[in-house]
N, C-alpha and C positions, 0 to 999 in steps of 0.2 A: 504493500500500500504506500509506504513512504516514497518508493521509487516512482509509483504512478503519479503521486502528488507533485514530486519534483519535476517529472516530465511535463505535467500539465502546466505548472508554473513557468517552466522554461519555454513551453510553446506559447503561452500567453505573453511572456516578455518579448519573445521574437515577433509575435503578431503586432504588439503595440509599438515596438521600437524599430522594426525593419521598414525602411522607406518603400513606398509604392513607386514602381517604375511605370511611367506612361510612355507609350511608343508614339513618336511624332514623325509624320511624313513631311519632309521638307522639300521645297522646290521654290523657284526654278533653278536649274543648274546655272551657276555663275551669277545668281541674283544676290541681293543683300539679305534676304530673309534667312537663308541657311546660316549665314555668319551671325546674324542677330540671335537666332535661337540657340546656336552653339554657345555663344557667350552666356546666354541665360541658363542653359543646361550646366555649364561649368560653374556658374555662380551658385546654383542649387546644390551641386555636388560638394562644394566647399562650405556649405552652410549646414545648419541642423534641421533644415526643412524636411518634412515627411514625404516629399515628392522628389523623384528623380526623373529625368527625361532621357530617353534613348532615341537618338535621331536616326532616321532611315532616309537616305537621299533618293529622290526621283528626278528624272530628267525634266519634267514639266508639271504644271499645276493641274492638268487633267489627271495625270497618273497619281499625284498625291491626293486629290479629291476622291478618286476611285478607291484608294487604299482606305480612306476614312469611311466611305460608303460601304465597302465590303467587309469592314470589321478588322482589317489588317493594321489599323492604327487607331489610337485613342484621340489624338489631336492631329491636325494637318494644316499646312498652308494651302489656302483655297483662293482662287480668283472666281468670284461668283458668275461673271459673264462667260466663263469657260465651262464650268460645271459646278452646280450647287447641290451638294448631297442633301437629300430630304431629311436625313436623320441627324443633322448637324446644327449647331448654334454658334454664332460669332462670340468669341471671347475677347478679341482685340483686333483693331485695325492696325496692321503692321506698316502699310504704305498705301498712299493714295496717289493716283496719276491723273494727269490731264492730257487730252488730245489736242495738239497744237500744230498747225502747219506754218512754216516759216519760209518765205521766198524773197529773193532780191526784188526790190520794187520795180526794177527795169524789166523783170520777166512778165509783168502784167497779170500775174496770178494773184487774185485777191479774194478767192472763195472757192469752195468745193466745186461748183459748176465750171470754174475756169481751169480745173485740173484736166478736163477732157482733152485728149491729144497730147498730154504731157508725161514726162518721166518723173516719178515721185520717189525721192530717196528715203530710205528707212535705215536706222542704225540698229545694230545688234538684234536683227530680226528673230523673233520667236513665233512659233505657230499661232499662239494665242493673239499676238499683236497683229499678225496677218489677217486673222479672221475678223478682228475688230475694224481694221482699216477697210477690209472688203465690205463689211456691213455699212460703214459710213459712206463709202463711195457709191454703193448701189442705192442708198437712200436718195441720191441725187441723180438717178437715172443713168449712171455710168457703170462701166464694167471694169474689173481689175484683172490685169494679167501680170504674172510674175516674170521677172527677167527683163531683158532689153530686146524687143523685137527689131528686126532689121528694118532700116528706113524710118520714115515718119511714123509716129504712133497714130493709129486711126482715130478719127473724131469719135467722141463718146467713150474712149478707152483711156484708162490710166495704167501706165506701166510702172510697177513697183520694183525699185532697184535697190538692192542692199548696198550700203556704202559704209566705209570705215570713217571714224571721226577725222583721222589724219588726212584722209583724201577728200573730205567734204568740200573744202574751199575750191580745190581744183575741179572737182566734179561739177560744181555750180558754174565756175568760170568758163570751162570748155564746153558747156552745154550738155553734158552727159545726164544731168538731171536739172529740172527747172525749179524744184522746191524740195523741202525735206519735211517729213511728218515726224513729230516727236510724241512719244507716249512716255511721259516722265513727270517727275515732281517739279513743277515750275520754279520753286524756290531753291532748287538744288544748284550747286556750282556747275554741274554738267550742263544744265539747261541754260544758264547764263553764258557759258562758254560757247555753246552751239549757236545761240542767237548772235553772239559776237562774230562767229565765223561767217554766218550768212550775211551779216551787215558788211563785213569786209569784202565780200564778193560782189557787192553792188558798186557801180561807178560813183554813185553819190552817197554811199554809206547809208542807204535807206532800205528798209525791209517792210514787207507786208506780213502781218501776223493775223491769223484767224483760226477759229475753232469750228466745231460742228454747228451748223445752223439749225434753227427750229429745235432748240433743246427740249422743250416740253414734249413735242410729238416724238422726238427721237427716244426719249426716256419711256414714253408710252409703248413704243415698239420694242425697246431694249431695256426693260425695267431693272435689270441687274447691273446696269451702269449707274452712275451718279452725276448729278449736276455739279459743275465746277465753274468758278469765276476766277479768271486770271486778272488781277487788279491792274489798273493803269499805273504806269511808271515802275513796274517791277524790275525791268531790265535796264541796266546802266547804259549811259551813252548820251550823245547830244543829237537829237532830243532823247529823253527817257522813253522807253517803250513798255507796253503799248500806249498809244495816245489816250485810249479810253478802255474801260473794263471789257474783257472778252469772255462772254458766256460760252461754255463748251461742255463736253461730257468726258468722263474718265472711268477707269477701272480701279479696283482696289485689291490688295492682297491682305487676306485675313487669316488669323489663327482661329480655327474652328474646332469644336469638341463634338465627339460622337456620343449620342445617348447620355449626355451629361445631365441627367435629370435627378435632382435631389429629391429624396423621398418625402421631405418635409415641405412640399410645395404649399405655399400659403399666400393669401392675398397680402399685398403690401411689400412683397419682395421686389427688387429691381426688375424692370421690364424684361431684360434678357433671361432672368430666371423664370418669369411667367411664361415666356415664349417656349422655353425648354420644357416646362411642365405640359404645355399644350401639345407639343410634338410627342412627348412620351405617352400622353393619353390618347393620341390619335385624333386630337381636335384639329380640323383643317385650318382653323385660324392661325395656328402656329406655323403653318406652311405658307399661307398667303401673305402674312405680314412681312414687311421688310425688316431685317434685323435692326435692333434699336439703334445701332451705331451707324446705320445707313442714313446719312443726312447731308443736306446741302453744305458744301464747304467752300469758304471764300479763302483762296490762297493768299499768303502774305501775312496772315495773322500770327504766324510763328507759334501756333499752339502745338501742344504735344499730341501724339497719336491718340485717336479717340478710343480709349479703352472702355469696354462696357463696364458699368458699375458693378455688375455681378460676376465679372469674369473670374476673379480669384476665388470667390465663393463656389462657383461651379467647378473649378479645378479641384478644390478641396473635397467637394461632394463626390466628384468622380473618383478621386483617390480613395475615399471612404468606401464607395461601393465595390471597388476592386479588392479591398481588404476583405 
């Protein structure tokens, strides 16, 4: 009997003190999200937290979302416009992007309709970005083709051309592309640098900046994107650019949890917890609602990423359920 008691006490001690390990599907390859989550996992490992993260890398956000959906991961980096698992809830917004086209003013390209018959550059192309660009181009009655077709680009067609940042200025100057589309955080140093390269490619150091037109109807058609406003004067130079606010749409990268449903669902919990409870109960409202952190964002306010108020509570609840 003493041996049984000792074994039971030892098992209880192990149960109470052994950290729970959550599997995290991270993507995209080469993106900032894997590095961010690696730093967070290392910080947890060096603390007395009851949670540990085991990161599993995937090539793209579709694959990481599928891992979450199929139960191969507890958490995952997800881009909702690519694939939104129905059994998942947003814990934190890791990164938000805006879609912005930048062209030398001398090109005459001043909106999506003017891209017909032009070559459009894109940096670090990912499949998810291609699909978003295709959807926006087709919204304006244009078709998108990959690569550089021989001779002039047909009217009504946009040729998407991958280009490296180091070659962007030359590609614009020698006519290999007429403009570049950016899917990026506008406040980032990279965005400021790229706008500067396009400005330098214009004889008068002038550029045209524009986003997706008809934002409200675009979001109605593509509800997993979000409205973004690039504020006037964000980019340095003489004059400051843009001259006025630019409304557009963008995608987000999110840390999402699978089946993170606390058993103590109660009224009064933060909205993300209530959404999780609805999903767990099969309530369709939990699926139709936008995640609580999906909200209009005005860039340039220097605010921190929009972490859901209940994110850490959900993470702890998920850890408790795994115990």
